[in-house]
C-alpha positions in Angstrom: -2.2 -18.9 11.2 0.6 -16.3 10.7 1.4 -18.2 7.5 -1.8 -17.8 6.5 -2.3 -14.1 7.0 1.6 -13.2 5.7 0.5 -15.6 2.5 -2.6 -13.1 2.1 -0.5 -9.8 2.4 1.8 -11.1 0.1 -1.0 -11.6 -2.6 -3.0 -8.2 -1.5 0.6 -6.3 -2.1 1.6 -8.6 -5.2 -1.0 -7.2 -7.0 -0.3 -3.8 -6.3 2.9 -4.2 -9.3 1.4 -7.3 -10.9 -0.2 -5.5 -13.6 2.1 -2.6 -14.6 4.7 -4.9 -17.3 1.4 -6.1 -18.8 -0.2 -2.8 -19.1 1.0 -2.5 -22.9 0.1 -6.5 -23.8 -4.1 -5.2 -22.2 -3.9 -1.9 -23.9 -3.2 -4.1 -27.5 -5.1 -6.7 -26.6 -8.6 -5.3 -25.5 -8.3 -2.2 -27.6 -8.0 0.5 -25.0 -6.7 3.9 -25.8 -3.6 6.1 -24.1 -5.8 8.1 -22.0 -8.2 4.7 -21.0 -5.7 2.3 -20.3 -4.1 3.6 -17.0 -8.0 3.0 -15.6 -6.9 -1.1 -15.6 -4.8 0.4 -12.1 -6.8 3.5 -10.9 -10.6 1.2 -10.9 -8.6 -1.2 -8.5 -7.0 1.9 -6.7 -9.9 4.3 -6.2 -12.5 0.9 -4.8 -10.1 -0.3 -2.2 -8.5 3.6 -1.2 -12.2 4.6 -1.0 -13.7 1.3 1.1 -10.9 0.9 3.2 -12.4 2.7 6.2 -16.0 0.8 5.8 -13.8 -2.4 5.6 -12.2 -1.6 8.5 -15.3 -0.9 10.4 -16.6 -4.0 9.7 -14.3 -5.9 10.3 -14.8 -4.7 13.9 -18.4 -4.9 13.9 -18.6 -8.7 11.9 -15.1 -10.3 12.9 -11.9 -10.5 11.3 -12.2 -13.9 10.4 -16.1 -13.7 8.5 -14.7 -10.8 6.5 -11.4 -12.6 5.6 -13.2 -15.1 3.9 -15.5 -12.8 2.5 -13.0 -10.5 0.6 -10.3 -13.1 0.0 -13.5 -15.1 -2.0 -14.6 -11.6 -3.9 -10.9 -10.8 -4.4 -10.4 -14.4 -6.7 -13.5 -14.3 -8.5 -12.7 -11.2 -9.5 -9.0 -11.6 -10.8 -10.7 -14.7 -12.9 -13.5 -12.5 -14.4 -10.6 -9.8 -15.1 -8.5 -12.6 -16.7 -11.4 -13.7 -18.9 -12.3 -10.0 -20.3 -12.0 -9.5 -23.7 -13.3 -5.7 -23.8 -12.0 -2.9 -21.7 -15.2 -2.2 -19.6 -15.8 -5.6 -18.3 -12.1 -5.9 -17.1 -12.1 -2.1 -15.2 -15.2 -3.4 -13.6 -13.5 -6.5 -12.4 -10.9 -4.9 -11.0 -13.4 -2.3 -9.2 -14.6 -5.4 -7.2 -11.1 -6.7 -6.8 -10.7 -3.5 -5.1 -13.6 -4.0 -3.1 -12.4 -7.6 -2.2 -8.6 -5.8 -1.1 -11.0 -3.5 1.1 -12.4 -6.1 3.3 -9.0 -8.7 3.0 -6.5 -6.2 3.8 -7.7 -4.5 7.5 -8.8 -8.0 8.3 -5.2 -9.6 7.5 -3.9 -7.0 9.9 -6.4 -6.7 12.5 -6.0 -10.6 13.0 -1.9 -10.0 13.6 -2.4 -7.2 16.0 -5.3 -9.1 18.5 -3.8 -12.4 18.0 -0.2 -11.5 18.8 0.8 -9.8 22.2 1.8 -6.2 21.9 5.9 -6.2 22.3 8.3 -8.9 21.3 5.8 -11.1 20.2 4.0 -9.1 18.1 7.0 -7.2 16.6 8.4 -10.8 15.2 4.9 -11.5 13.5 4.7 -8.4 12.3 8.1 -8.5 10.8 7.0 -11.7 9.1 4.2 -9.8 8.0 6.0 -7.2 6.9 8.5 -9.1 4.9 5.5 -10.6 2.4 4.1 -6.9 2.1 7.7 -5.6 1.4 8.9 -8.2 -0.5 5.0 -9.1 -2.6 5.2 -5.0 -3.8 9.0 -5.8 -5.9 7.6 -9.7 -6.9 4.4 -8.1 -8.3 6.8 -6.7 -10.7 8.8 -10.0 -11.2 5.5 -11.8 -11.5 4.2 -9.6 -14.1 7.4 -9.8 -16.3 7.6 -13.5 -16.2 3.9 -14.4 -16.5 3.1 -11.9 -19.4 6.4 -13.2 -21.2 5.6 -16.9 -20.6 1.8 -17.2 -21.2 0.3 -13.7 -21.4 -0.9 -10.8 -19.6 -4.1 -12.6 -18.7 -2.1 -14.8 -16.1 -1.1 -11.5 -13.9 -4.6 -11.9 -12.7 -5.3 -15.9 -13.3 -1.9 -16.6 -11.0 -4.1 -14.6 -8.0 -7.5 -16.5 -8.2 -6.0 -20.3 -6.8 -3.9 -18.1 -4.0 -7.0 -15.8 -3.0 -9.6 -18.8 -3.0 -7.0 -20.7 -1.4 -6.8 -18.5 1.4 -10.9 -18.5 1.6 -11.0 -21.9 1.9 -8.0 -22.5 4.8 -9.4 -19.9 7.0 -12.0 -21.3 8.6 -9.3 -24.2 10.0 -6.4 -22.1 10.5 -7.6 -18.8 11.7 -10.0 -18.3 15.4 -13.7 -18.0 15.8 -14.3 -14.7 15.9 -15.5 -13.0 18.9 -18.9 -11.5 19.6 -19.1 -7.7 19.2 -19.1 -6.0 22.3 -20.7 -3.0 20.4 -24.5 -3.8 20.3 -25.6 -0.3 18.8 -26.5 0.4 14.8 -23.8 0.8 12.1 -22.8 4.2 11.4 -24.1 4.1 8.0 -23.9 7.9 7.3 -20.2 7.7 8.5 -19.7 4.6 6.1 -21.5 6.3 3.2 -19.5 9.8 3.5 -16.0 8.2 4.1 -16.7 5.8 1.4 -17.5 9.0 -0.9 -14.9 11.3 0.2 -12.1 8.8 -0.1 -13.4 7.6 -3.3 -13.4 10.9 -4.7 -10.0 11.9 -3.6 -8.1 9.1 -5.0 -10.2 9.5 -7.7 -8.7 13.0 -8.2 -5.1 11.9 -7.7 -5.0 9.2 -10.2 -6.9 11.4 -12.9 -4.7 14.3 -12.6 -2.3 13.5 -14.7 -4.0 11.9 -17.4 -7.6 14.6 -17.6 -5.4 17.8 -16.6 -5.1 18.7 -12.6 -7.3 22.0 -13.4 -9.9 19.8 -15.1 -13.6 18.6 -13.2 -12.3 15.3 -12.6 -8.8 16.2 -11.8 -9.0 19.1 -9.0 -12.9 18.8 -8.8 -12.6 15.3 -7.1 -10.1 16.2 -4.8 -12.4 18.9 -3.8 -15.2 17.1 -3.3 -13.2 14.3 -1.9 -11.9 16.7 0.6 -15.2 18.5 1.1 -16.9 15.5 1.9 -13.9 14.1 4.2 -14.7 17.4 6.2 -18.5 16.8 6.7 -17.3 12.9 7.4 -15.2 14.5 10.6 -18.5 16.9 11.7 -20.9 13.7 11.7 -18.5 11.6 13.5 -17.7 14.0 16.6 -21.7 13.9 16.9 -22.2 10.4 15.9 -22.8 8.2 19.2 -21.2 5.1 17.6 -18.7 6.5 14.8 -17.3 4.5 12.0 -14.0 5.8 12.9 -13.7 6.9 17.0 -12.0 10.5 17.3 -10.2 9.4 20.2 -8.0 7.1 18.2 -6.4 10.3 16.8 -5.4 11.2 20.3 -2.7 8.0 19.7 0.6 9.4 18.9 1.7 5.9 17.5 -1.1 6.0 15.1 -1.0 9.4 14.0 2.3 9.1 13.9 2.2 6.0 11.5 -0.4 7.1 9.3 1.9 10.7 8.3 4.7 8.1 7.9 2.9 5.4 5.6 1.4 8.3 3.5 5.2 9.7 2.8 6.6 5.9 2.5 4.0 5.1 0.3 4.5 8.2 -1.7 8.0 7.3 -2.9 7.6 4.2 -2.9 4.1 3.5 -5.7 5.8 6.6 -7.7 9.2 5.2 -7.9 8.5 1.3 -8.8 6.4 2.7 -11.8 9.5 5.1 -12.5 11.8 2.5 -12.5 9.2 0.2 -14.5 9.1 2.3 -17.4 13.1 3.6 -17.4 14.2 -0.2 -18.1 11.4 -0.8 -20.9 11.1 2.7 -22.0 14.8 3.6 -22.1 17.0 0.7 -21.7 14.7 -1.0 -24.0 14.1 -4.3 -21.8 11.2 -6.5 -22.6 8.5 -7.6 -19.9 10.6 -10.4 -18.6 13.9 -8.5 -18.5 12.0 -6.1 -16.7 10.4 -8.3 -14.0 13.9 -10.1 -13.4 15.3 -6.5 -12.6 13.3 -6.5 -9.5 14.7 -9.9 -8.0 17.3 -8.3 -6.0 14.4 -5.9 -4.7 12.6 -8.6 -3.8 15.0 -10.7 -1.9 16.5 -7.9 -0.2 13.5 -6.3 1.4 12.2 -9.6 2.1 15.3 -10.4 3.9 15.6 -6.9 5.6 12.0 -7.1 7.0 12.6 -10.9 8.5 16.3 -10.3 10.0 16.8 -7.2 11.0 13.4 -5.2 12.1 12.4 -7.4 15.1 15.7 -6.6 16.0 15.5 -3.1 15.4 12.6 -2.7 17.2 13.4 -4.9 20.2 17.0 -2.7 20.5 15.8 0.6 19.7 12.1 0.9 19.5 9.9 2.2 16.4 11.2 6.1 16.8 15.0 5.1 15.6 14.0 2.4 13.7 11.5 3.8 11.7 14.0 6.7 11.2 16.7 4.9 10.0 14.6 2.4 8.1 13.3 5.9 5.9 16.6 7.3 5.8 18.3 4.2 4.0 15.3 3.8 1.6 15.4 7.1 0.6 19.2 7.0 0.6 18.7 4.1 -2.0 16.4 5.6 -4.1 19.1 8.8 -4.5 21.6 6.1 -5.5 19.2 4.2 -8.5 18.6 7.6 -9.8 22.7 8.2 -10.0 22.9 5.7 -11.8 19.5 5.8 -13.9 21.4 6.8 -17.6 20.3 6.0 -21.2 23.7 3.9 -21.7 23.2 2.3 -17.8 24.1 -1.8 -17.5 22.0 -3.6 -15.0 24.9 -3.8 -12.5 25.2 -0.6 -12.3 21.9 -0.2 -10.6 22.2 -3.0 -8.5 23.8 -0.9 -5.8 21.0 1.2 -5.3 17.8 -1.6 -5.1 20.0 -3.3 -2.8 19.9 -0.5 -0.4 16.4 0.8 -1.2 15.6 -3.2 -0.6 17.0 -2.9 2.7 15.4 0.6 3.5 12.1 -0.5 2.5 11.9 -4.0 4.0 12.9 -2.2 7.9 10.2 0.3 7.1 7.6 -1.6 6.2 7.3 -3.9 9.0 7.8 -1.2 11.4 5.2 1.6 10.5 2.4 -1.1 10.5 3.7 -2.0 14.2 3.7 2.0 15.4 0.2 2.1 14.0 -1.1 -1.2 16.2 0.2 0.6 19.5 -2.1 1.1 22.0 -4.9 -0.2 20.2 -7.8 -1.7 21.5 -8.9 -5.0 19.8 -12.3 -3.9 19.7 -10.7 -1.0 17.5 -8.2 -2.8 15.8 -10.4 -2.9 12.3 -10.6 0.6 11.5 -6.7 1.6 12.7 -5.7 -0.8 10.6 -8.0 0.7 7.9 -6.7 4.3 8.6 -2.9 2.8 8.1 -4.2 1.0 5.1 -6.0 3.9 3.3 -3.0 6.3 4.3 -0.9 3.8 2.3 -3.5 3.7 -0.8 -3.9 7.8 -0.6 -0.2 8.0 -0.6 0.6 5.5 -3.4 -2.2 7.5 -5.2 -0.8 10.8 -4.4 3.0 10.1 -5.3 2.2 8.5 -8.4 0.5 11.5 -9.8 3.1 13.9 -8.9 6.2 12.0 -9.5 4.7 10.9 -12.9 3.8 14.8 -13.2 7.6 15.6 -12.6 9.3 12.7 -14.9 7.5 13.9 -17.9 7.8 17.6 -16.8 9.1 19.3 -20.4 8.5 16.8 -22.4 5.6 18.3 -24.8 3.5 15.1 -24.8 0.7 17.4 -25.8 2.7 18.0 -29.3 2.2 14.4 -30.4 5.7 13.9 -30.9 7.8 11.2 -29.2 10.2 12.7 -26.7 13.6 11.7 -27.2 15.3 8.8 -24.9 17.6 11.2 -23.2 15.0 13.5 -21.9 12.6 10.6 -21.0 15.5 9.6 -19.0 16.4 13.1 -17.4 13.0 13.1 -16.2 12.4 9.7 -14.6 15.7 10.3 -12.7 14.8 13.8 -11.5 11.0 12.3 -10.3 13.2 9.2 -8.9 15.7 11.5 -6.5 13.0 13.5 -5.4 11.0 10.7 -4.5 13.9 9.6 -2.5 14.9 12.8 -1.2 10.8 13.1 0.0 11.8 9.7 2.0 14.6 11.2 3.8 12.6 13.9 5.2 9.6 12.0 6.0 11.4 10.0 8.2 12.1 12.9 10.7 8.7 12.5 11.3 9.8 9.5 13.7 10.9 11.6 16.1 7.1 12.9 17.1 7.4 9.6 18.6 8.1 8.9 22.7 11.8 8.7 23.4 12.3 4.5 24.5 11.9 4.4 28.4 9.2 7.3 28.2 6.3 6.8 31.1 3.5 4.9 29.9 0.1 5.6 30.7 -1.2 3.9 33.5 -2.5 0.0 32.7 -5.8 0.5 34.5 -7.4 3.2 32.1 -8.3 0.8 29.2 -6.7 -1.4 26.6 -6.6 1.9 24.4 -4.4 3.5 26.9 -1.3 0.9 26.4 2.1 2.5 25.5 2.6 3.8 22.7 6.5 3.2 22.9 6.9 -1.3 22.0 10.8 -0.6 22.9 10.2 -0.8 26.3 7.2 -3.3 25.9 9.6 -5.8 24.6 12.0 -4.9 27.6 
């Protein structure tokens, strides 16, 4: 069961980066304009981020195994359609449907980890395996993207995911336990689902559109403003709904709230930095798709090893408070070290120290964040809690990418149409990279809002949702 859940997480995480190094080939093959090419990435991000809360509640109401199978099937079939696309519209539509599949598969996977492994040492170990697949998948996506694009063409960055996703869907009935009957017999919160989906989608749309359409444009600031307004209305509606999409009491769980904010900061730095490093290797150092993909190999191996060998030990000995801070500190430090080595004439070996430190920090932080997000959450609400954490990840990724790309491009005068000097491009990418690293270090301080190890836990008689927020105490 854990192997299947880790495999599913690897698929979703790998897709996050697998398309990046293939974008130039996709644009040339299908006739994308420079402005429209970003929608190969953005269509997936908007659908995924916008539908996560809806998907999470479906998990709670219909069962994690059912939604896991449905999400994996939609994900795999849409990848096949995208790989067969011969014009931009079909590919963008397929990527949006793929985002729907991810929005169902991701909270179902995380929910199954949280409800099938007991909170404490057992869940810590399971989450370390799940996190290793996630952090490794993020790095492996870039590696696979380069290898496949170079060997067989851009289509294979999508084709490779088809058998993987469909295998997960086929294996699920045999490996995953049957869904338990939902304890809530009330109606589904349709108004809340519509408001949450529209608000989240518009917010992500504005964040991914800002760099291209302009932050002052209707698609940029207009979408962000409309999204925030709808989410505010959603919060008001949820307070008056008998069976809300998101029970407001979840925000009284300190571990969950801290995890949401830390995930937002971590993913903001991570998503933008993967994009920056890919552009640095190809645009400054002149690497081809294969070489750019192989450059992520140290990061892939180190991050997976850190998740498997270090995170569980630190959570057991230190608890999530110190583990999260340490992971974020190392993660940001690695990015800053990498930025210092990013010159126009850098060799790959000058970049390795930063990649190694970055990989250790990311590998420790990734599972620890989601351990915190699951702490003290009742099984009947695990789906929506998982979706909140994943939605924070998607929104953070979109925001971080937009902000760091804007920093990297500042001063390049791209509107003039002239090709910027390589040295100027390198300077911009380096500046954005160290700013992302600094944000990660500062974001690590948020971990200190968690309870100290050994702090008194709420009374066990209160309810499953009142469990201890401190995993270190539980595991001991």
